[in-house]
C-alpha positions in Angstrom: -0.4 55.7 -56.9 1.3 53.4 -54.4 4.7 54.0 -56.1 4.1 57.8 -56.0 3.1 57.7 -52.3 6.3 55.7 -51.4 8.4 58.3 -53.2 6.6 61.1 -51.3 7.3 59.5 -47.9 11.0 59.0 -48.9 11.4 62.6 -49.8 9.6 63.7 -46.6 12.0 61.5 -44.5 15.0 63.1 -46.2 13.6 66.6 -45.6 13.1 65.8 -41.9 16.6 64.5 -41.5 17.9 67.8 -43.0 15.9 69.9 -40.5 17.8 71.4 -37.6 15.7 69.6 -35.0 14.8 65.8 -34.8 11.5 64.2 -33.9 12.6 63.6 -30.4 12.9 67.4 -29.9 9.3 67.9 -31.1 7.5 66.3 -28.1 7.7 66.6 -24.3 6.1 64.4 -21.6 5.1 65.7 -18.2 3.6 63.5 -15.4 1.7 64.1 -12.3 4.3 62.2 -10.2 7.2 60.0 -11.4 7.0 57.9 -8.2 3.7 56.7 -6.8 2.4 54.0 -4.5 2.1 50.7 -6.2 -1.4 50.4 -7.7 -2.2 54.2 -7.6 -3.3 56.1 -10.7 -1.0 58.4 -12.6 -1.7 61.2 -15.3 0.7 62.1 -18.1 0.5 64.7 -21.0 2.5 64.9 -24.2 2.8 68.3 -26.1 4.0 68.5 -29.7 5.5 71.8 -30.5 4.1 74.0 -33.3 7.4 74.0 -35.3 6.9 70.2 -35.8 3.4 70.5 -37.1 4.6 70.5 -40.7 4.7 66.7 -40.4 1.0 66.5 -40.3 -1.8 68.9 -39.7 -3.5 66.6 -37.2 -0.8 64.2 -35.9 -2.1 61.1 -34.0 -0.3 60.8 -30.7 0.0 57.3 -29.2 1.0 56.2 -25.7 3.0 53.1 -24.8 3.8 51.7 -21.3 6.7 49.4 -21.7 5.9 47.4 -24.8 2.1 47.7 -24.6 0.1 50.5 -26.3 -2.3 52.2 -23.9 -5.7 53.4 -25.1 -7.6 56.3 -23.7 -5.4 59.3 -24.7 -7.4 62.6 -25.1 -5.9 64.8 -27.8 -6.5 68.6 -28.3 -4.9 71.6 -30.0 -3.7 74.4 -27.7 -4.0 78.1 -28.3 -0.4 78.4 -29.4 -1.0 75.8 -32.2 0.7 72.8 -30.4 -0.9 69.5 -30.0 -1.5 68.0 -26.6 -2.5 64.4 -25.6 -3.4 63.5 -22.0 -3.7 59.9 -20.6 -4.6 58.6 -17.1 -3.4 55.2 -16.0 -5.9 54.0 -13.4 -3.5 51.5 -11.7 0.2 51.5 -12.0 1.1 47.8 -11.2 4.6 47.9 -12.4 7.4 48.8 -10.0 9.5 50.2 -12.8 8.3 51.1 -16.3 8.9 53.6 -19.2 6.0 55.6 -20.5 6.5 56.8 -24.1 4.8 59.4 -26.3 4.8 58.2 -30.0 3.8 59.0 -33.5 3.2 56.7 -36.5 5.9 57.5 -38.9 5.8 55.4 -42.1 5.5 51.8 -41.0 7.1 52.3 -37.6 6.3 53.9 -34.3 8.5 56.9 -33.6 9.1 57.8 -30.0 8.9 61.6 -29.3 9.6 61.5 -25.6 9.6 59.0 -22.6 9.7 59.2 -18.9 10.5 56.5 -16.2 7.8 55.7 -13.7 8.5 54.0 -10.3 6.0 52.5 -8.0 6.5 51.0 -4.5 5.8 51.5 -0.8 7.0 53.9 1.8 9.6 52.3 4.2 8.4 50.3 7.2 9.5 51.1 10.7 12.9 49.3 11.4 12.5 46.7 14.1 14.7 44.8 16.7 17.4 47.4 17.0 20.2 46.1 19.2 23.8 47.1 19.9 26.9 45.4 21.2 30.2 46.9 22.4 33.0 45.0 20.8 36.3 45.6 22.7 38.3 44.0 20.0 37.4 46.6 17.3 36.6 49.3 20.0 33.3 50.1 18.3 29.6 50.0 19.0 28.0 47.7 16.5 24.2 48.1 16.0 22.0 46.0 13.8 18.2 46.0 12.9 15.6 44.4 10.7 14.7 46.7 7.7 11.2 45.4 7.2 9.4 44.3 4.0 10.7 45.2 0.5 9.7 48.7 -0.7 10.6 48.3 -4.4 12.2 51.8 -4.3 15.6 53.0 -3.4 15.6 53.2 0.4 18.3 54.6 2.6 18.9 53.7 6.3 20.8 56.0 8.7 21.9 55.1 12.3 21.4 58.3 14.3 22.6 58.9 17.9 23.2 61.5 20.5 24.8 61.8 23.9 22.7 62.2 27.0 23.6 62.6 30.7 20.2 61.4 31.8 17.9 58.6 30.6 17.9 60.0 27.1 15.0 62.3 27.7 17.2 65.3 27.0 19.4 65.3 23.9 23.0 66.3 24.2 25.7 66.4 21.6 24.9 64.8 18.4 27.0 61.9 17.1 27.9 61.7 13.5 25.4 59.6 11.5 26.4 56.1 10.5 25.3 55.1 7.0 25.6 51.4 6.2 26.7 50.0 2.9 24.0 49.2 0.4 22.0 46.1 1.2 23.4 45.9 4.8 21.4 46.4 8.0 24.1 47.0 10.5 26.5 49.9 11.2 29.4 50.6 13.6 30.1 53.7 15.6 33.8 54.2 16.1 35.3 54.4 19.7 36.3 58.1 19.2 32.6 59.1 19.0 31.7 57.2 22.2 31.7 57.7 25.9 31.8 54.2 27.3 30.2 55.0 30.6 27.6 57.6 29.4 24.1 57.0 28.1 23.4 57.6 24.5 20.2 57.6 22.4 20.2 55.5 19.2 17.6 55.0 16.5 17.4 54.1 12.8 15.8 56.3 10.2 14.6 54.8 6.8 13.8 57.1 3.9 12.7 56.8 0.3 10.7 58.9 -2.2 7.4 58.0 -0.6 8.2 58.7 3.0 10.3 58.4 6.1 10.1 56.1 9.1 12.1 55.8 12.4 12.6 53.0 14.8 12.0 53.2 18.5 14.8 55.0 20.3 17.3 52.8 22.2 18.9 54.3 25.3 22.0 52.5 26.6 25.5 52.8 28.0 28.1 51.3 25.7 29.8 49.2 28.4 26.4 47.7 29.5 26.2 46.0 26.1 29.8 44.8 26.0 30.5 41.3 24.6 33.7 39.7 25.6 35.8 37.2 23.7 35.8 33.7 25.2 38.8 32.3 27.1 41.1 29.5 25.6 40.7 26.1 27.2 43.7 23.9 27.6 44.8 20.8 29.5 46.8 21.1 32.7 50.5 20.2 32.5 51.3 17.2 34.7 53.4 17.9 37.8 54.9 15.5 40.3 53.3 17.4 43.2 49.8 17.2 41.8 47.8 14.1 42.5 46.6 12.1 39.5 42.9 12.7 38.5 40.4 10.4 40.0 38.5 7.9 37.9 35.8 9.7 35.9 37.4 13.2 36.3 39.0 15.7 34.0 41.5 18.4 35.0 41.5 21.5 32.8 42.4 25.2 32.9 41.8 28.3 30.7 43.5 31.5 29.7 41.3 34.6 29.9 41.0 37.1 27.1 43.7 39.8 27.6 41.7 42.9 26.8 39.1 41.9 29.4 41.5 41.3 32.3 40.3 44.4 34.1 36.6 43.4 33.8 35.0 41.3 36.4 33.3 38.3 34.7 31.9 34.8 35.3 32.3 31.8 33.0 30.5 28.5 32.5 31.5 25.2 30.9 29.6 22.7 28.8 30.6 19.1 27.9 29.3 16.0 26.1 30.7 12.6 25.1 32.1 12.4 21.7 30.4 9.1 20.9 26.6 8.9 20.6 24.1 11.7 20.4 24.2 13.0 23.9 23.2 16.6 24.6 25.4 19.2 26.2 25.7 19.3 29.9 26.2 22.8 31.5 28.5 23.4 34.5 28.9 26.8 36.1 29.7 29.3 37.3 33.4 28.5 37.4 35.7 30.0 39.9 37.6 33.0 38.4 40.6 33.2 40.6 42.1 29.8 40.1 41.6 29.6 36.3 41.5 25.8 36.6 38.9 23.3 37.4 38.5 19.6 38.0 35.4 18.2 36.3 34.1 14.9 37.9 31.1 12.6 37.6 32.0 11.6 34.1 32.1 8.2 32.5 35.5 6.6 33.0 37.7 6.0 29.9 35.4 8.2 27.8 36.4 11.0 25.4 34.6 14.3 26.0 34.3 17.6 24.1 34.4 20.8 26.3 33.7 24.5 25.6 33.7 27.6 27.8 32.2 31.2 27.6 32.2 34.3 29.8 30.1 37.4 30.6 30.7 40.7 32.3 29.5 40.2 35.9 27.9 41.5 38.1 27.4 44.5 35.8 25.3 44.1 32.6 26.8 42.6 29.5 26.4 39.9 26.9 27.7 36.3 26.8 30.6 35.7 24.7 30.6 33.1 22.0 31.6 29.5 23.0 35.3 28.9 22.8 36.9 26.4 20.4 36.4 22.8 21.5 38.8 20.9 23.7 38.8 17.1 23.6 39.9 15.2 26.7 39.6 11.6 27.9 38.7 10.5 31.4 40.8 8.1 33.4 39.7 4.6 33.9 38.6 3.0 37.2 38.9 -0.6 38.3 35.8 -2.6 37.3 33.1 -2.5 40.0 31.2 -5.6 39.0 29.9 -8.8 40.4 30.6 -11.9 38.3 27.8 -14.5 38.1 29.5 -17.9 37.3 28.4 -21.2 36.0 30.4 -24.3 35.1 30.1 -27.8 33.8 32.5 -30.6 33.1 33.3 -32.2 29.8 31.7 -35.6 29.4 34.8 -37.1 27.7 37.2 -35.6 30.2 35.7 -34.9 33.6 38.8 -33.0 34.8 38.3 -30.4 32.0 36.0 -27.6 33.2 34.1 -25.1 31.1 33.5 -22.0 33.1 31.0 -19.3 32.2 30.4 -15.9 33.8 28.4 -12.7 33.3 29.4 -9.3 34.8 26.7 -7.5 36.8 27.6 -3.7 37.3 27.5 -2.6 41.0 27.4 1.1 40.1 26.2 3.2 37.2 29.8 3.9 36.1 31.3 0.5 36.8 34.4 1.0 34.6 35.4 -0.7 31.4 36.6 -4.3 31.4 39.6 -5.3 29.3 39.7 -9.0 30.2 39.2 -11.7 32.8 41.6 -14.0 34.7 40.9 -17.4 36.3 43.5 -18.3 38.8 44.2 -20.9 41.4 46.1 -20.6 44.7 47.8 -23.9 45.7 47.4 -24.8 49.3 51.0 -25.7 49.9 52.5 -22.6 48.3 51.9 -19.5 50.3 51.3 -16.4 48.2 51.6 -18.3 44.9 48.8 -17.7 42.3 48.7 -19.8 39.2 46.7 -18.4 36.3 44.5 -21.0 34.6 42.9 -18.8 31.9 43.2 -15.2 30.7 40.6 -14.2 28.1 38.4 -11.4 26.9 35.4 -13.7 26.4 32.7 -14.7 28.8 33.8 -18.3 29.1 36.9 -20.3 29.4 37.8 -24.0 29.2 40.8 -25.2 31.2 42.1 -28.4 32.9 41.3 -28.4 36.6 44.2 -29.5 38.9 43.3 -32.7 40.8 43.7 -31.0 44.2 41.9 -27.8 43.2 38.4 -27.5 44.6 38.0 -23.7 44.1 39.3 -21.1 41.7 39.1 -17.3 41.6 37.7 -15.1 38.8 38.5 -11.4 38.4 37.9 -8.7 35.8 40.6 -6.2 35.1 41.5 -3.0 33.2 44.4 -0.5 33.2 43.2 0.9 36.6 43.0 -2.3 38.5 41.0 -5.4 39.1 37.6 -6.2 40.5 36.9 -8.1 43.7 37.7 -11.8 43.2 34.7 -14.1 42.7 35.3 -17.6 44.1 34.1 -20.6 42.0 33.6 -23.8 44.0 33.4 -27.1 42.1 30.9 -29.0 44.2 29.2 -32.3 43.4 25.6 -32.5 42.1 23.5 -33.2 45.2 20.3 -31.8 46.4 16.7 -32.2 45.2 15.7 -31.6 41.6 12.9 -29.4 40.5 9.7 -31.0 39.1 7.2 -30.4 36.3 9.5 -28.5 34.0 7.6 -27.2 31.0 8.1 -24.6 28.3 5.9 -22.8 25.8 6.2 -20.1 23.2 4.8 -16.6 24.1 5.6 -15.1 20.7 8.1 -15.9 17.9 10.9 -14.2 19.9 10.4 -15.5 23.5 9.9 -18.7 25.4 8.4 -19.1 28.9 9.9 -21.9 31.0 8.2 -22.8 34.3 8.8 -25.3 37.1 7.8 -26.3 40.6 10.5 -25.3 43.1 11.9 -28.2 45.2 11.8 -28.4 48.9 13.7 -26.9 50.5 13.9 -23.9 48.2 17.3 -23.4 46.5 19.1 -20.1 46.6 18.8 -19.7 42.9 18.6 -21.3 39.5 20.8 -21.5 36.4 18.8 -21.5 33.1 20.5 -22.5 29.9 19.0 -22.6 26.4 20.2 -23.2 22.9 19.3 -24.7 19.6 18.7 -28.5 19.5 20.5 -30.1 17.9 23.3 -27.5 18.3 24.7 -26.2 15.0 28.3 -25.4 14.4 27.6 -21.6 14.2 25.5 -21.6 17.4 27.3 -24.2 19.5 27.4 -21.9 22.6 24.4 -21.8 24.8 22.9 -18.8 26.4 22.5 -18.9 30.1 21.2 -16.8 33.0 21.2 -17.0 36.7 18.0 -16.4 38.7 18.9 -15.3 42.2 15.3 -15.7 43.5 15.0 -19.3 44.9 11.2 -19.0 45.1 10.8 -18.2 41.4 8.6 -20.6 39.4 9.4 -19.5 35.9 11.3 -17.2 33.6 10.8 -15.5 30.3 13.6 -16.2 27.8 14.0 -13.3 25.3 17.7 -13.4 24.5 18.8 -15.2 21.3 15.4 -16.6 20.5 14.5 -16.9 16.8 11.2 -18.1 15.2 10.7 -21.6 13.9 13.5 -23.1 15.9 13.6 -26.0 18.4 15.4 -25.1 21.7 16.7 -27.2 24.5 16.2 -25.6 27.9 18.1 -26.8 31.0 17.3 -25.6 34.5 19.6 -26.4 37.4 18.8 -25.5 41.1 21.6 -24.0 43.1 22.0 -24.7 46.8 24.5 -23.6 49.4 27.9 -25.1 48.2 25.9 -27.6 46.0 23.7 -27.9 43.1 20.8 -30.1 42.1 20.5 -32.3 39.0 19.7 -30.6 35.8 16.3 -31.0 34.1 15.8 -30.6 30.3 12.8 -29.6 28.2 12.3 -28.9 24.5 10.1 -26.3 22.9 9.6 -24.5 19.6 9.7 -20.7 19.5 7.1 -20.8 16.7 5.9 -23.5 14.4 5.9 -22.9 10.6 3.7 -24.0 7.8 4.5 -27.2 5.8 7.5 -26.7 3.6 6.2 -28.9 0.8 2.9 -30.4 -0.1 2.7 -34.1 -1.3 3.2 -34.7 -5.0 0.1 -36.0 -6.8 0.3 -39.2 -8.8 -2.3 -40.6 -11.3 -3.1 -44.2 -10.4 -6.1 -45.0 -12.8 -8.1 -42.9 -15.2 -11.4 -43.5 -17.1 -13.7 -41.6 -19.3 -15.4 -39.7 -16.5 -13.2 -40.4 -13.5 -9.6 -40.3 -12.3 -8.0 -41.9 -9.3 -5.3 -39.9 -7.6 -2.9 -40.9 -4.8 0.0 -39.2 -2.9 2.6 -40.0 -0.3 2.4 -37.8 2.8 5.5 -35.8 3.7 7.4 -37.1 6.8 7.0 -35.0 10.0 9.6 -32.3 10.4 10.9 -30.6 13.5 9.3 -27.2 14.0 6.4 -27.9 11.6 2.8 -28.0 12.7 0.9 -31.2 12.1 -1.4 -31.2 9.1 -5.1 -30.5 9.7 -6.5 -31.3 6.2 -5.9 -31.6 2.5 -7.7 -29.7 -0.3 -7.8 -30.9 -3.9 -8.4 -28.3 -6.6 -9.1 -29.1 -10.3 -9.8 -26.9 -13.3 -11.2 -27.8 -16.7 -10.5 -26.4 -20.1 -13.2 -23.8 -19.6 -11.4 -22.4 -16.6 -14.1 -23.7 -14.2 -12.6 -24.6 -10.8 -13.7 -27.2 -8.3 -12.4 -28.3 -5.0 -13.0 -30.7 -2.1 -11.6 -31.0 1.4 -10.1 -34.3 2.7 -8.9 -35.4 6.1 -5.2 -35.2 7.0 -5.2 -39.1 7.0 -6.2 -39.4 3.3 -3.8 -40.9 0.9 -5.9 -40.7 -2.3 -9.1 -39.6 -3.9 -11.2 -40.4 -7.0 -12.6 -37.5 -9.1 -16.0 -38.3 -10.5 -18.2 -36.4 -13.0 -15.4 -35.5 -15.4 -16.0 -34.9 -19.1 -14.7 -37.5 -21.5 -11.7 -36.5 -23.6 -11.2 -33.4 -21.6 -8.1 -31.7 -20.1 -7.8 -31.1 -16.3 -5.3 -29.3 -14.1 -5.1 -30.6 -10.5 -3.1 -29.6 -7.5 -3.1 -30.5 -3.8 -2.9 -28.1 -0.9 -1.7 -29.3 2.5 -2.8 -27.1 5.4 -1.9 -26.8 9.1 -2.6 -24.3 11.9 0.5 -22.4 10.9 -0.3 -22.0 7.2 -0.7 -23.9 3.9 1.3 -24.8 0.9 0.5 -26.1 -2.6 1.9 -29.0 -4.6 3.0 -28.9 -8.2 0.2 -29.0 -10.8 -0.8 -32.4 -12.3 -2.3 -32.2 -15.8 -4.3 -35.1 -17.2 -6.9 -35.9 -19.9 -9.8 -38.3 -19.6 -10.2 -41.2 -22.1 -12.2 -41.1 -25.4 -15.3 -43.4 -25.7 -14.9 -46.5 -28.0 -17.0 -47.3 -31.3 -19.2 -50.1 -29.8 -20.1 -47.8 -27.0 -21.2 -45.2 -29.5 -23.4 -47.8 -31.2 -25.0 -48.7 -27.9 -25.7 -45.2 -27.1 -27.2 -44.5 -30.5 -29.3 -47.7 -30.2 -30.6 -46.7 -26.8 -31.4 -43.2 -28.1 -33.4 -44.7 -31.1 -35.3 -47.1 -28.8 -36.2 -44.2 -26.6 -37.4 -42.3 -29.6 -39.5 -45.2 -30.8 -41.1 -45.7 -27.4 -42.0 -42.0 -27.3 -43.7 -42.3 -30.7 -45.7 -45.4 -29.7 -46.8 -43.8 -26.5 -47.9 -40.7 -28.5 -49.9 -42.9 -31.0 -51.6 -44.8 -28.2 -52.6 -41.6 -26.6 -54.1 -40.3 -29.8 -56.1 -43.5 -30.4 -57.5 -43.8 -26.9 -58.5 -40.2 -26.6 -62.0 -39.6 -28.2 -61.3 -36.0 -28.6 -58.3 -36.8 -30.8 -59.9 -39.9 -32.6 -63.0 -38.3 -34.3 -61.2 -35.7 -36.4 -59.0 -38.5 -37.9 -61.6 -41.3 -38.4 -65.2 -40.0 -38.6 -68.0 -42.4 -37.3 -69.9 -44.4 -39.9 -73.7 -44.5 -39.2 -75.3 -47.9 -38.4 -78.0 -48.8 -41.0 -79.8 -51.1 -38.6 -80.7 -48.2 -36.5 -81.4 -45.9 -39.4 -84.8 -44.1 -40.0 -85.1 -45.7 -43.5 -87.7 -48.1 -42.3 -90.2 -45.3 -41.9 -90.3 -44.3 -45.6 -89.2 -47.4 -47.6 -92.3 -49.0 -49.4 -93.8 -52.0 -47.8 -93.7 -54.0 -51.1 -90.1 -54.1 -50.7 -90.5 -56.0 -47.5 -93.2 -58.5 -48.7 -92.1 -59.3 -52.2 -89.3 -61.6 -52.9 -87.3 -61.4 -56.0 -85.0 -64.0 -57.3 -82.4 -63.7 -59.9 -83.2 -65.9 -62.8 -81.0 -68.9 -63.4 -79.3 -68.8 -60.0 -79.7 -71.7 -57.7 -77.9 -70.1 -54.8 -78.9 -69.9 -51.2 -80.5 -66.6 -50.3 -78.3 -63.6 -49.4 -79.1 -62.4 -46.0 -77.5 -59.0 -46.1 -75.4 -56.9 -48.4 -74.4 -53.2 -47.9 -73.0 -51.0 -50.7 -71.7 -47.7 -49.3 -71.3 -45.8 -52.6 -72.1 -46.1 -56.2 -70.0 -44.4 -58.7 -69.7 -44.6 -62.4 -67.3 -47.5 -63.0 -66.0 -49.3 -65.8 -67.9 -52.5 -66.7 -66.9 -55.4 -64.6 -66.6 -58.9 -66.2 -69.9 -60.0 -65.0 -71.6 -56.9 -66.2 -71.1 -57.9 -69.8 -73.9 -60.6 -69.6 -77.3 -59.9 -71.0 -79.5 -58.0 -68.7 -82.7 -59.5 -70.1 -83.3 -61.5 -67.0 -83.9 -58.4 -65.1 -86.1 -56.8 -67.5 -89.2 -58.1 -65.9 -88.3 -56.5 -62.5 -89.8 -53.3 -61.4 -87.9 -50.2 -62.4 -87.0 -49.3 -58.9 -85.7 -52.8 -58.3 -83.9 -53.2 -61.6 -81.7 -50.3 -60.8 -80.3 -52.0 -57.8 -80.2 -55.7 -58.9 -76.7 -57.0 -58.4 -75.7 -58.9 -61.4 -73.0 -61.5 -61.7 -72.1 -64.8 -60.3 -73.1 -64.9 -56.8 -71.6 -68.3 -56.3 -68.2 -66.7 -56.4 -69.3 -64.4 -53.7 -70.8 -67.2 -51.6 -67.4 -68.9 -51.5 -66.1 -66.2 -49.1 -66.1 -67.0 -45.5 -69.3 -66.4 -43.6 -67.5 -64.6 -40.9 -66.3 -61.9 -43.2 -69.8 -61.2 -44.6 -71.5 -61.5 -41.2 -69.1 -59.5 -39.1 -68.4 -56.5 -41.3 -71.0 -54.0 -42.4 -68.5 -51.8 -44.1 -67.0 -52.5 -47.5 -64.5 -49.6 -47.3 -64.2 -46.0 -46.3 -67.3 -44.1 -47.4 -67.4 -41.4 -50.0 -68.5 -38.3 -48.3 -70.5 -35.7 -50.3 -71.2 -32.2 -49.1 -74.3 -33.1 -47.1 -75.4 -36.8 -47.7 -74.1 -40.4 -48.1 -75.7 -43.0 -50.4 -76.0 -46.4 -48.9 -77.4 -49.7 -50.3 -78.5 -52.7 -48.2 -79.0 -56.3 -49.3 -81.5 -58.2 -47.2 -82.2 -62.0 -47.2 -83.6 -62.9 -50.5 -86.6 -65.2 -51.1 -86.1 -68.7 -52.4 -86.4 -67.6 -56.0 -82.9 -66.1 -55.7 -83.7 -62.5 -56.6 -81.9 -59.8 -54.7 -83.6 -56.6 -53.9 -81.5 -53.5 -53.6 -82.8 -50.5 -51.6 -81.3 -47.1 -51.6 -80.7 -45.7 -48.1 -79.9 -42.1 -47.4 -78.8 -41.0 -44.0 -78.0 -37.6 -42.8 -74.5 -37.1 -41.5 
């Protein structure tokens, strides 16, 4: 059946291909609107013609939007026999999509018809419409902001008209200006314009969903004219013209030729090329001269200049800034005061080392190219001998023997500064007292003193590293002009953790006082190294350590204390704090044959540092010591046992359960029931000439094997009463009498009793009569 169905479909496809019309001609789609607002609903219907109904009596029409099948189609048969399917899309969220009407044909989906759907927004009102009259192109250029994206093809048109009033009445229309696609500006040619007549201008935006227009702009083309900027250039030097003053620039410009007939004003801006200075604006510039001298600038400085112009006094727009012009101001002679200080070489007193510092007298004091030290001999009129020419702030030179004063000047290409006299006077005058210094922070030092009397006119303060290094051999100095000052904060060339030598010299009129010195640290640092630990002695549970303190260092704070840390094999840490004067320590309480890690920490007010780690192992105990320890342990165990035994014996509550009490026969109640004949009659064992037995106690009587003396004939006891015969002790009593009296007299017990369930049997032997007979009486006592 499957093969037959496949063959049928194949023949049907061939028949359809041979038909005059294709499947695409069978269906047709119609929509409510091909372009809608984004998110709005849309309705579409698809009709299959009757001549295509031979494909299937009831064809199933499907809808597809893009690549997705859309459910919800309602299908019905029309009166003419065609099939119709209608679908409503509630929200069209695609800006552009294809809606298709399809049929299932074989194993594929056959498209009958499709239509393009567009969705977007109506155009927004164009904003910020502005126009400029460009005299270069002789056109009115207008531009605007189109607004947000509409997702639909939108056209913009610049519309305008001529008006003789304030644009309330519309005159002749001007041809529309349509910008190129994607642009938001348009130009109206000069031939359509009247330069000095008002015109109304607006922008119209239009797409399939609507039209919008911008607010109308009413203007006169020449009122919005924008000129081109002039061209700046330098002035040609001429013999008649005076050279520019220091800090001034001479410049001129060439106006734009098309705007020569237009009255305008211009302004200039400038800024130094070096640095990040902002533009400085100068204007308005004079128009008639077309030249200008700009002053008040820094001397010997390169500047960048630009110019722009505007129609004035009538309305207009500023031109763009002109291309930049770079000029350099002329120099001026240095306007500085030179503070000087000198000292003589110790090895060569005639060699003088002169120091100076320039102090600007004005804001623009001019650049300094170098310094000259000169001397004017007294015998040579007008002769000046240079002693030193340098660009540095110090100079060393041999002082002529007759020279008592030299002159110092600063110079550049424009001239020299006023000479500063340097008088080499002797050191005389009172010295300052109580000079002291202290660190304010790691980068400053405060030096103080008490001014001498009379007060000097100033002080010279010098400071530098002590001892001076090769890289920092020059000292920093400063002159304090206030003679009543009592201190100064040094902040120049101060580094942390350094020792500085500070020198203060008072200056008097034509003299100077003796210099005073003081030393101070800018900041003290922590110890560089901690002392190294050494093991001096070690035992089984102790270790003696020692160390050698580090020598004091310049710039280092004195030690405040030591701390010893040690850690065992179980990573348990211990520590102890020692005085800074300690040189050793003994660790106690260590475990025998154990490994320890020890290190020392040296601390000061500026910080702390650790030493290297010392690792040691305590000693192992010897064999004899083990024996002693074991013996002591055994002795302790023995004493414990003895003490326990004594306690058990002495305590009645513990004694009775172990050794029960034996009743005393002397205090027994036997005497109340024993027959009196037993007390009056005396029996004597026949044939025995022994002294009478006073007392004999038998605690138990069991069946025994016959003893040696029990083998004798018992005839001698036959005559005794039956009760007595049972208890007659037979045997040789002489052997028994040979025992010590103390044993028979002091002990009433012959051994531990045999205990029955309820009673004990006891036998007592009392003193016998002279005939030697022994009476035995049974005694029963209740436990």
